TORROSE-167727 format. One line per field, with one value per residue: y, z, x of N, C-alpha, C in turn. Coordinates in pm, 1 decimal. Example, Ala and Ser with C-alpha at 12.3 -4.5 7.8 and 13.67 -1.06 7.14 Angstrom:
! residues 2
n_py = (-569.0	-225.0)
n_pz = (780.0	708.0)
n_px = (1319.0	1285.0)
ca_py = (-450.0	-106.0)
ca_pz = (780.0	714.0)
ca_px = (1230.0	1367.0)
c_py = (-330.0	3.0)
c_pz = (780.0	787.0)
c_px = (1320.0	1290.0)
***
This chain:
! residues 79
n_py = (-117.4	218.2	516.0	855.2	1138.1	1463.5	1720.6	1969.1	2180.6	2367.4	2669.3	2621.1	2360.2	2365.8	2343.4	2085.4	2057.8	2243.4	2543.1	2476.3	2590.6	2601.2	2348.3	2015.0	1712.9	1371.1	1050.2	743.3	412.0	179.5	149.7	310.9	516.2	812.7	816.0	685.0	876.8	1088.4	974.7	954.9	1221.7	1276.5	1354.4	1208.2	1229.7	1445.0	1545.3	1690.7	1753.3	1889.9	1727.0	1703.7	1542.2	1557.2	1777.0	1703.8	1628.7	1409.8	1107.8	970.7	704.2	696.0	571.4	639.0	741.3	724.0	1036.6	1183.8	1479.7	1620.2	1799.9	1948.0	2078.8	2234.4	2238.1	2535.7	2738.1	2993.5	3324.4)
n_pz = (0.0	-89.3	46.1	147.3	143.6	258.4	107.4	119.8	-58.2	-50.2	-153.5	-395.7	-450.3	-535.0	-804.7	-875.7	-879.4	-1070.5	-1075.3	-858.2	-548.8	-204.3	6.8	-114.6	-211.7	-229.0	-356.9	-240.5	-230.6	27.9	304.0	203.1	190.5	270.2	65.3	-137.5	-183.8	-277.9	-516.8	-654.2	-698.9	-872.7	-765.9	-652.2	-685.3	-539.8	-295.8	-66.6	157.0	385.7	578.6	694.0	887.9	1002.2	1157.0	1268.6	1238.7	979.3	813.5	495.7	493.9	652.1	727.9	589.6	697.3	645.9	572.4	670.8	706.9	507.1	478.6	265.2	208.9	49.8	166.8	244.2	174.4	351.2	394.8)
n_px = (84.9	66.9	226.1	169.7	366.7	459.9	633.9	884.5	1085.0	1382.1	1545.6	1794.6	1714.2	1455.3	1446.0	1389.2	1120.2	984.1	796.4	642.1	555.8	621.2	476.1	428.8	258.4	366.4	349.4	464.6	614.2	518.4	738.1	931.3	1226.0	1417.8	1604.2	1462.1	1265.4	1427.5	1518.9	1275.6	1227.9	1428.8	1664.7	1868.9	2140.9	2223.6	2446.1	2510.6	2312.6	2071.2	1845.3	1520.5	1272.5	957.2	1034.1	1275.0	1624.6	1732.2	1845.8	1956.8	1879.2	1658.1	1342.0	1026.6	701.5	345.4	204.3	420.5	620.7	858.6	1156.2	1386.7	1703.9	1981.7	2313.2	2492.4	2773.3	2930.7	3060.6)
ca_py = (0.0	338.0	619.4	993.7	1226.3	1605.0	1760.5	2111.1	2200.2	2503.7	2730.8	2562.7	2231.1	2387.4	2309.2	1950.0	2072.1	2378.2	2597.7	2437.7	2668.1	2549.2	2205.3	1934.3	1572.4	1274.1	913.8	653.3	278.4	151.9	114.1	404.2	594.1	941.5	784.7	657.3	1006.5	1162.0	912.8	993.4	1362.1	1290.3	1427.8	1116.5	1270.0	1552.7	1483.9	1772.7	1796.0	1887.0	1658.4	1702.7	1467.8	1591.2	1876.0	1647.9	1591.0	1271.3	1058.3	914.3	571.8	710.7	519.7	735.4	695.0	796.9	1173.8	1252.0	1604.4	1614.7	1925.1	1926.3	2196.6	2215.9	2313.9	2651.2	2790.8	3138.2	3386.8)
ca_pz = (0.0	-95.7	148.6	98.9	226.2	222.7	82.3	98.0	-110.1	-26.0	-233.0	-524.3	-471.7	-598.6	-947.4	-896.6	-895.8	-1123.5	-1068.7	-733.3	-433.8	-78.1	33.7	-210.9	-172.0	-315.3	-320.8	-243.1	-184.1	170.3	335.5	135.4	271.7	209.7	-61.4	-232.7	-214.9	-361.8	-649.5	-716.6	-739.1	-964.3	-690.5	-575.2	-698.1	-444.9	-190.9	53.3	193.5	521.1	565.0	813.5	884.2	1121.3	1237.0	1324.2	1138.7	934.5	719.4	372.0	516.9	738.1	670.7	593.9	734.4	581.5	616.1	717.9	641.5	477.3	431.1	204.4	163.4	20.5	254.8	176.6	233.8	371.8	411.7)
ca_px = (0.0	151.2	215.8	178.4	449.3	455.8	772.6	913.7	1220.2	1428.7	1652.4	1831.4	1648.5	1325.1	1455.7	1336.2	974.8	963.9	662.2	576.1	603.4	569.2	466.1	354.6	250.0	431.8	312.7	579.6	578.3	534.3	876.1	1021.8	1319.6	1455.0	1671.4	1354.1	1206.5	1522.1	1516.3	1148.8	1241.8	1541.6	1766.6	1953.1	2279.9	2254.3	2527.3	2529.2	2178.3	2018.0	1717.4	1436.7	1146.7	880.4	1104.9	1399.5	1723.8	1718.9	1947.7	1902.8	1819.9	1540.1	1217.0	917.6	568.6	237.7	179.1	541.0	658.9	1001.4	1214.2	1517.8	1775.6	2124.5	2403.8	2551.6	2895.9	2921.0	3189.4)
c_py = (124.6	431.3	755.9	1072.0	1367.9	1655.9	1910.7	2120.5	2345.8	2539.7	2657.0	2431.4	2245.9	2353.4	2169.0	1947.9	2213.2	2420.4	2562.3	2516.8	2608.4	2397.9	2135.7	1788.7	1484.3	1135.7	823.7	514.1	264.4	104.3	205.9	478.3	730.3	917.8	755.5	787.4	1086.1	1106.6	952.3	1137.6	1380.9	1359.2	1335.4	1150.5	1383.2	1493.6	1562.6	1835.5	1801.2	1833.3	1662.7	1621.0	1497.6	1687.0	1826.7	1615.1	1443.0	1237.3	998.4	778.8	576.8	662.3	622.2	667.5	778.6	931.1	1243.5	1381.9	1606.9	1750.3	1897.2	2060.5	2164.5	2297.9	2426.9	2691.1	2941.1	3199.1	3510.2)
c_pz = (0.0	23.3	80.2	196.5	171.2	217.8	63.8	57.4	-90.9	-122.7	-365.8	-552.9	-534.8	-747.7	-976.8	-907.7	-945.6	-1115.2	-942.1	-619.7	-308.7	-74.5	-75.3	-164.9	-276.4	-266.0	-342.1	-198.0	-33.8	195.3	271.6	236.4	205.6	75.1	-171.0	-278.5	-307.9	-503.7	-724.2	-766.6	-847.7	-899.0	-614.9	-585.2	-604.3	-324.8	-61.0	95.4	343.7	505.8	698.5	789.9	1014.4	1214.1	1301.1	1210.8	1107.0	838.8	597.0	393.4	610.8	664.4	691.4	628.7	659.8	651.1	679.7	640.0	629.9	424.2	381.8	167.5	143.9	119.7	175.0	250.6	246.1	393.0	484.1)
c_px = (90.1	128.3	221.7	264.4	437.4	598.4	780.3	1061.0	1259.2	1541.3	1672.1	1759.1	1510.3	1328.2	1402.5	1183.6	945.8	817.0	585.6	638.8	542.9	564.8	384.4	355.6	317.2	392.9	433.5	535.5	597.9	677.3	978.3	1108.4	1339.8	1521.8	1568.7	1289.9	1298.0	1524.1	1388.9	1152.7	1347.5	1659.0	1861.5	2101.4	2319.9	2327.5	2533.6	2396.6	2159.5	1875.8	1644.6	1311.7	1073.6	952.6	1233.4	1495.9	1711.2	1831.7	1878.4	1835.5	1698.8	1415.8	1105.9	786.3	465.0	215.9	300.3	560.3	810.9	1045.8	1355.6	1579.6	1922.4	2205.5	2464.9	2678.8	2881.6	3058.2	3180.0)
***
């Protein structure tokens, strides 16, 4: 049975969903992880990400649950 997760992309990562602002839903297979989500977005090659699930830091192998809220942003260097 598929699950629905809510995704928010920040800054440069918005290019994976052109024209979509804010939170959007994505249907994934049961047992999906952050890595599965990244592949569905075409973003699995992104290596330097900050990932949040339900307001907590997460890793690529974090398993997702139905209705989870996922936030993805690219790390930035400052000066």
